[in-house]
C-alpha positions, 0 to 999 in steps of 0.5 A, a space after each residue: 405433586 409440587 415435588 414432582 413439578 420441582 423435580 421436573 424443572 430441576 431435571 430440565 434445568 440440569 439438561 439445559 446446563 449440560 447443553 450450555 456446557 456442551 455448547 461452550 465446550 464446542 465454542 471453546 474447541 473452535 476458538 482453540 482450533 482457530 488460534 492454533 491454525 493462526 499460530 501455525 500460519 505465523 510460525 511457518 512464515 517466520 521459520 521458513 524462507 518465506 520472507 527476506 531476512 530484513 522483512 522477516 525481522 520486521 514481520 516478527 516485530 509486527 507480530 510481537 507488537 500485535 501480541 503485546 496489544 501495542 497496535 490499535 485494532 490489529 489482533 492476531 485473529 486477523 490472520 485467521 483469513 489466511 488460515 482458512 486456506 487449509 484445503 491442502 498443503 499447496 493451497 496453504 503455502 500459496 496463501 502464505 506466499 500471497 501474504 508475504 508478497 503483499 508485506 514485502 511490496 508494502 515494505 518497498 513502498 515504505 522504504 521509498 517514502 523513507 528515502 524521500 525524506 532526504 529529497 524533500 527539497 525537490 518535492 517542495 520545489 515541485 509543489 511550489 511550481 504547481 501553485 505558481 503556474 496557476 497564478 501566473 496563468 491568470 496574469 497572461 493576456 487573454 485571447 492571444 493563446 500560443 502553446 509553444 515557441 515552435 507554434 509561434 514560429 509556425 505562425 510567423 511562417 504562415 504570415 510570411 513574417 521575416 526575422 527582420 520585419 520590425 513592423 508586426 513583431 512590435 505590435 501588442 498582439 504579437 507581443 502578447 502571443 509571444 508572452 504566451 508562447 514562452 510561458 507555455 514553453 517554460 511549463 512544458 520544460 519544467 514539467 519534463 524536468 520534474 517528472 523525469 526525477 525518480 523521487 517525483 515519479 514515486 511521489 506522484 504515483 505513491 497513492 496509486 501504487 499503495 492502492 494497487 498493492 491492496 487490490 492485488 492482495 485481495 484479488 490474489 486471495 479471491 482467485 485462490 479461494 475460487 481455485 481451491 473452493 475455499 469459502 472465504 470470499 466474504 471474509 476477504 471482502 470484510 477482513 481488516 487484515 489488508 488495511 491493518 498490515 498496510 497501516 502498520 508497515 507505513 507507520 513503522 517500517 521507516 523507524 525499523 530501517 533507521 535501526 536495522 543493521 545488515 547481518 555480518 556474514 562469516 565466510 570462514 564458517 560457511 566454507 568450513 561447512 
């Protein structure tokens, strides 16, 4: 009897081992298939004209860094989000196109920020101006607000004061109002000056631009998922791909640009073809 029980346990153990082996094999097959799908996404981006030459080189650098484990928290498996869109060739192409557009937009923003390093003087002036205006406002006389020189002139017209009327123009109340008028006129003109500068415009809107591109990338993928009935909404919501690409581009594109050289075009070779 003991032998029968032992044989029964042995048979069950072998059966369990086979089930585990089958499960492991199935899991391995899925992992391999997923890795192959991701590799296909990356290869098609690099082998086609999905990206401009410069951005394609930088994308290739990013992939090499990821595969070389040089980027904390960024793995090649993050791109499995794009690989999910495999219902048809058209849907797969569109998903890659959305990714490439996002990548290029981030490169443009990073390039603008790199250029701003040469424009730090005017940005520093703007920041100093913002700090100074608050302090100066505290020094203004209270209860004598006047928002502009035009408003001051209108007030004088309202009172019927002529330019040669010295009596009221030298009173403390009018002088305080005049001081307010010139101060706020200065603020308005200084604001107009700074906010008409392209570098300041980008400086003020850069965070808004960055967030807008992230949101647009996710929204475009959601729209494609809805259109193609791809079960990817949770993946889009929880994926780290959006933030990881953003972090990599913002951190590394300026250094890439510093070393990048435009390729020389051999016009004779082109004509010969």
